[in-house]
C-alpha angles and dihedrals in degrees: 000000000000090000091053092050091048092050091048092052092044092052091047090052091046093052091047093052093047094046091047090052089235092126140012131207113274093248095054116118097215114120107267142186110254114224091227088055090051091051089051091052096048091046087072088066107049090173089075112104115213094332125196136167115283112267092013109122122223090253092051091044090054092049089050092050090051092051095248094117137033124214114215117229087228093066091101097248097090133051135172120209150112097269098168095040096236093131089248122114118251133187126213119201130180109219137174124208136169091286100048146277121328142176112229118200116189131179110226113234136173090255094051116274148326123222112245101170143346108199126184112233118198093203142334140110126216135037125235133171118230102169116268094014135066106216120212117194117321105328115003117108125188114199134180104238130161093353096309141076113259130188125230126185140175137046095310090056091049091054099044099041103032114014101042098042089056096041117121111200115219128169105198098161139003122259112270122191090208091060091060090046092052095044096054115098110168145109095289126076118224127211125187115204134175120245128202097188092127109112093188095052116024091178092063113100111197115193116243119203118211123194113203134188119193089347095307123112111246099175141347137185139180117244142155132261089262092052121125136202141176131198124198116177101312097339120104123193122184142165128242123189145129119260091217101047140049124264142069132221124198118201129197119202129181106221092191097050091034096226139113111249100189145343115207129191104215123223088235111157093336128237113340127183107216153149126197090024132176127207116185095189128232136286113231126214135171107236093185139316092302108034139058123199119215115193111189141179129204132172100286104006143048124204144186122209133181119212132193107243093211099049109015090238115152107241098184141350136189131178128212122202111229 
């Protein structure tokens, strides 16, 4: 009876490890992490107490040490690379010991290895490389900065180390205020009027956007034909800029509380000395519940910028020469 229960538990563990890609059968040909190699790597950090690969149980670890199982390098706990860009190979390994989870980074040498960093990781499974960052789990980024490895977390880290490096800037069509007008389907009604409040040029008709609720004007602002706006629930976000100079301002207004929450001058393309300039504005897009993307185009340069919806803080910016 006890033998049957043991075999049942062993088979359940075996199936779990195989299905989770944590181990492979010993005769599999997939590149794997040799146990002797693992021992060599952890020997560079003697402060580790009973270390094993993350998500590898004690039973599985013992089977691996005895040569009964092989752990594939693709299991997410091991990664080769040149993480500090010194043209020397490094290895990153996610380990767990008696004191918690850690990221071990070792420089490969002829004699074995040299410890580069041992970083405590609160949580996270899996290693990925998003140049220049080593990503651990869902939102931890380890980056070589000022001659040491530093950890970055949170939404800003996601944007700067994963989203922006992979971003491909395309400008398929110019910003059109009417497109934003036609694409809005919410509780407010929107009216676009023309304004001639320009004393210096009476022929100039600047569009004025009016936001109404139950027939009453809640808020209005003057813009340009390449202006953009977004409304989510009671929050309004819109652009303000000059078509003949550099720069972009993003404004957040609470339609329910009837007050401006913030006004942020975006980094955009940066400071530009110019004459005879052209600014085509910026497309706006909600990335998620916390971030807005502004994709802009000026005379010589395009840009993408990510802005915190709650504060107006710029979370990340990248420019693209045209």
